[in-house]
C-alpha positions as CSV (number, residue, x, y, z in Angstrom):
1,M,-7.8,12.9,12.3
2,E,-5.1,14.7,14.0
3,S,-1.9,15.8,12.1
4,L,1.5,16.8,13.4
5,K,4.2,18.7,11.2
6,I,7.6,17.4,11.7
7,S,10.9,18.3,10.2
8,F,14.5,16.9,10.4
9,G,17.4,16.6,8.3
10,G,15.9,18.5,5.6
11,Y,12.7,16.4,5.5
12,R,9.4,18.2,6.1
13,I,6.5,15.7,7.0
14,D,2.9,16.0,7.5
15,L,2.0,12.9,9.8
16,T,-1.6,11.5,10.2
17,I,-2.7,10.4,13.8
18,N,-5.5,7.6,13.0
19,P,-8.2,7.6,15.8
20,E,-8.8,4.0,14.8
21,L,-5.3,2.9,15.5
22,K,-6.3,1.7,19.0
23,Q,-8.3,-1.0,17.9
24,H,-6.1,-2.0,14.9
25,M,-2.9,-2.2,16.5
26,K,-3.4,-5.9,16.7
27,Q,-5.3,-6.3,13.2
28,W,-4.1,-5.8,9.8
29,G,-6.9,-6.4,7.0
30,I,-6.3,-8.7,4.3
31,K,-8.1,-6.8,1.7
32,R,-5.8,-5.5,-1.1
33,H,-5.7,-1.7,-1.2
34,C,-3.2,1.3,-1.6
35,H,-3.0,4.8,-0.1
36,A,-2.1,8.3,-1.2
37,K,0.5,8.4,1.7
38,Y,3.6,6.7,2.8
39,E,3.0,4.0,5.5
40,A,5.5,2.7,7.7
41,H,4.7,-0.5,9.7
42,I,6.8,-1.2,12.7
43,I,6.1,-4.9,13.9
44,L,6.0,-4.9,17.6
45,S,5.4,-8.7,18.1
46,G,4.6,-11.9,16.2
47,E,5.0,-12.1,12.5
48,C,3.1,-11.6,9.1
49,R,3.6,-12.0,5.4
50,M,2.8,-9.1,3.2
51,D,2.4,-8.8,-0.4
52,I,3.3,-5.5,-2.2
53,E,2.5,-5.6,-5.7
54,E,4.3,-8.7,-6.8
55,I,6.6,-8.7,-3.8
56,S,6.1,-10.9,-0.8
57,C,8.1,-10.6,2.3
58,R,8.1,-11.8,5.9
59,L,8.1,-9.4,8.7
60,T,8.9,-10.2,12.3
61,E,9.3,-8.3,15.5
62,G,11.5,-5.0,15.0
63,D,10.9,-5.0,11.2
64,V,9.8,-1.8,9.6
65,L,8.4,-1.9,6.0
66,L,8.1,1.5,4.4
67,I,5.5,1.3,1.5
68,S,5.1,4.2,-1.0
69,P,2.1,5.8,-2.0
70,G,0.0,4.1,-4.7
71,Q,1.3,0.6,-4.0
72,Y,-1.3,-2.2,-3.7
73,H,-0.6,-4.3,-0.6
74,C,-2.2,-6.6,1.7
75,T,-1.4,-9.4,4.4
76,T,-1.7,-12.9,3.6
77,V,-0.8,-14.3,6.8
78,A,-0.3,-13.1,10.5
79,S,0.6,-14.9,13.7
80,E,-1.9,-14.8,16.8
81,D,0.5,-12.7,18.9
82,F,0.9,-10.2,15.8
83,S,0.9,-6.4,16.7
84,H,2.2,-3.4,14.9
85,F,2.4,0.4,14.9
86,V,1.6,2.5,11.7
87,L,3.2,5.8,10.7
88,S,1.1,7.5,7.8
89,F,2.7,10.5,6.4
90,V,3.0,12.7,3.4
91,L,6.5,14.0,2.4
92,K,6.2,17.9,1.7
93,E,9.8,18.3,1.0
94,T,13.1,16.1,1.1
95,P,16.8,16.8,0.7
96,S,16.6,15.1,-2.6
97,Q,13.0,14.0,-3.6
98,S,14.1,12.0,-6.8
99,S,16.6,9.8,-4.8
100,F,14.2,9.3,-1.9
101,A,11.6,8.0,-4.3
102,E,13.9,5.8,-6.3
103,R,15.1,4.2,-3.0
104,T,11.7,3.5,-1.6
105,Q,9.6,2.2,-4.5
106,P,7.6,0.2,-4.1
107,C,8.7,-0.6,-0.5
108,V,11.8,-1.0,1.8
109,L,12.3,-3.3,4.5
110,G,14.6,-2.3,7.7
111,R,15.1,-3.0,11.2
112,M,14.4,-0.8,14.2
113,P,16.4,-0.2,17.2
114,D,15.3,-2.2,20.3
115,Y,14.1,1.1,22.2
116,T,11.6,2.2,19.7
117,L,9.3,-0.9,20.1
118,S,8.7,0.4,23.5
119,L,8.5,4.0,22.2
120,C,6.0,3.0,19.8
121,R,3.9,1.4,23.0
122,Y,4.4,4.4,25.0
123,T,3.4,6.6,22.1
124,H,0.2,4.6,21.6
125,T,-0.8,5.1,25.0
126,E,0.1,8.9,24.9
127,M,-2.5,9.3,22.2
128,F,-5.4,8.0,24.1
129,E,-4.7,9.7,27.2
130,K,-5.4,13.5,27.3
131,R,-2.5,14.4,29.6
132,L,-0.9,17.6,30.2
133,F,1.4,18.8,27.1
134,R,0.0,15.7,25.2
135,T,0.7,17.5,21.7
136,E,4.3,18.3,22.6
137,A,4.9,14.9,23.9
138,L,3.5,13.3,20.7
139,H,5.5,15.7,18.4
140,A,8.8,14.6,20.2
141,Q,7.9,11.0,20.3
142,Y,6.8,10.7,16.5
143,A,9.8,12.8,15.6
144,M,12.2,10.2,17.1
145,L,10.2,7.5,15.4
146,L,10.3,8.9,12.1
147,T,14.1,9.6,12.3
148,E,14.6,5.8,13.3
149,V,12.4,4.7,10.3
150,F,14.3,6.9,8.0
151,R,17.6,5.8,9.2
152,A,16.5,2.1,9.0
153,V,15.0,2.2,5.2
154,L,17.6,4.6,3.9
155,S,20.6,2.5,5.2
156,S,18.7,-0.8,4.1
157,K,20.8,-3.1,1.7
158,D,17.7,-5.1,0.9
159,S,17.8,-4.1,-2.8
160,E,15.4,-6.9,-4.0
161,I,12.4,-5.1,-2.7
162,R,13.1,-1.9,-4.6
163,T,12.0,-1.1,-8.1
164,A,11.8,2.1,-10.4
165,S,10.2,5.1,-9.2
166,K,6.9,6.4,-10.5
167,T,4.9,9.5,-9.8
168,I,1.5,9.3,-7.9
169,D,-1.1,11.8,-6.9
170,A,-4.2,11.4,-4.7
171,R,-6.7,11.4,-7.6
172,Y,-4.9,8.4,-9.4
173,V,-5.1,6.5,-6.0
174,L,-8.9,7.3,-6.0
175,I,-9.2,6.1,-9.5
176,D,-7.4,2.8,-9.0
177,N,-9.5,2.3,-5.9
178,Y,-12.6,2.8,-7.9
179,F,-11.7,0.0,-10.4
180,E,-10.7,-2.1,-7.7
181,K,-14.2,-2.1,-6.2
182,H,-16.0,-2.3,-9.4
183,L,-14.3,-5.4,-10.9
184,T,-17.6,-7.5,-10.8
185,T,-20.0,-4.7,-11.7
186,E,-21.2,-3.1,-14.5
187,S,-19.8,0.6,-14.4
188,S,-19.4,3.5,-16.5
189,I,-17.3,6.6,-16.6
190,E,-20.2,8.7,-15.6
191,Q,-20.8,6.9,-12.6
192,M,-17.3,6.9,-11.7
193,A,-17.2,10.6,-12.0
194,E,-20.3,11.0,-9.8
195,E,-18.8,8.8,-7.1
196,L,-15.5,10.5,-7.2
197,H,-16.9,14.2,-7.7
198,L,-15.0,14.8,-10.8
199,S,-16.3,15.4,-14.4
200,P,-16.2,12.7,-16.9
201,R,-13.9,14.8,-18.9
202,Q,-11.4,15.2,-16.0
203,I,-11.3,11.4,-15.5
204,S,-10.9,10.6,-19.3
205,R,-8.0,13.2,-19.3
206,I,-6.2,11.6,-16.3
207,L,-6.6,8.2,-17.7
208,K,-5.3,9.2,-21.2
209,T,-2.2,11.4,-19.9
210,S,-1.4,9.2,-16.9
211,Y,-2.2,5.5,-17.8
212,G,-2.5,5.9,-21.8
213,V,-5.7,4.0,-21.7
214,N,-9.4,4.9,-21.8
215,F,-12.3,3.6,-19.0
216,R,-12.7,0.3,-20.6
217,E,-9.0,-0.5,-21.0
218,K,-8.2,0.5,-17.4
219,L,-10.9,-1.7,-16.0
220,R,-9.5,-4.6,-18.1
221,R,-6.0,-4.0,-16.8
222,T,-7.1,-3.9,-13.3
223,R,-9.0,-6.9,-13.6
224,M,-5.8,-8.8,-15.0
225,D,-3.7,-7.4,-12.0
226,R,-6.1,-9.0,-9.6
227,A,-6.2,-12.3,-11.5
228,G,-2.6,-12.3,-11.6
229,W,-2.4,-11.6,-7.8
230,L,-5.0,-14.3,-7.1
231,L,-3.1,-16.8,-9.4
232,R,-0.1,-16.2,-7.4
233,T,-1.1,-16.0,-3.8
234,T,-4.3,-18.4,-3.7
235,E,-5.4,-22.0,-4.8
236,L,-8.7,-20.7,-6.2
237,S,-9.6,-22.5,-9.5
238,V,-9.2,-20.5,-12.7
239,R,-12.9,-20.5,-13.0
240,E,-13.4,-19.0,-9.5
241,I,-10.8,-16.4,-10.4
242,S,-12.4,-15.5,-13.7
243,E,-15.6,-15.0,-11.7
244,Q,-14.1,-13.0,-9.0
245,V,-12.5,-10.4,-11.7
246,G,-15.8,-9.9,-13.5
247,Y,-15.8,-12.6,-16.3
248,N,-18.9,-14.6,-16.7
249,S,-17.1,-16.7,-19.7
250,E,-14.0,-18.8,-18.7
251,T,-13.1,-18.5,-22.4
252,S,-13.2,-14.7,-22.4
253,F,-11.1,-14.7,-19.2
254,F,-8.5,-17.1,-20.9
255,K,-8.4,-15.0,-24.1
256,A,-7.8,-11.6,-21.8
257,F,-5.3,-13.1,-19.6
258,K,-3.2,-14.5,-22.4
259,S,-3.3,-11.3,-24.4
260,N,-2.2,-9.4,-21.1
261,Y,0.5,-11.7,-19.7
262,G,1.3,-13.7,-23.0
263,M,0.6,-17.0,-21.3
264,T,-2.4,-18.9,-20.0
265,P,-3.5,-18.6,-16.4
266,H,-2.2,-22.2,-15.7
267,A,1.1,-21.6,-17.3
268,Y,1.2,-18.2,-15.2
269,R,0.3,-19.9,-11.7
270,K,3.1,-22.7,-12.6
271,A,5.7,-20.0,-13.5
272,K,5.2,-17.7,-10.5
273,K,5.1,-20.8,-7.9
274,K,8.5,-22.3,-9.0
């Protein structure tokens, strides 16, 4: 992984250049996931539909979607001519950290100027051609792209895809991802500690102080989050969904779901699809 340090307008940014971008420019995996960094997705051609937490938005050529750290997202539909350019970065300093966080949680949709689509393609070519002054060229190109991304999202009037701010750190993303991967398997806090290279005591403290729950309760909540998403976005039966989130008994799933959402899975699906 390469990284660039970019500054403009009081923002200090560490940007990551992903070596896998070359083969993923025309792909966007459908597996639901989250990251510890900001991600800006610039749509170069075609269109797709993106789910971010409980929000669903349609993206077309020229759109830019900025997703905040820790927000679960995935693509549900993408056209055959779809291609996109991704900027992945960490904010080290902003003119007003709280204001930026409030305006970009969980995501913001904006429009990019026409010239930036050509700039994305040119930058993509520059990344994989070892030409003279490559680093300097990439620094300048990424600085221009980030400037336009920030202009687009900070001037966006699409307030429907903004919610209250919350603090995130990389350890919490690792913990969330662990639970997502172990929905249907028996796991323990000791196994989790070993995989994440943390002590059981550290994990217990993070779960308690940041989520207010223990290991088992966090697993239950993650299962319920996935179940709600599947009910909103798929036509899977309730029985199939209960199995996908780790419940061997449909009765146990119904009981847990109603306790979490205050309604049955069928009622939830009907309400969300209105």
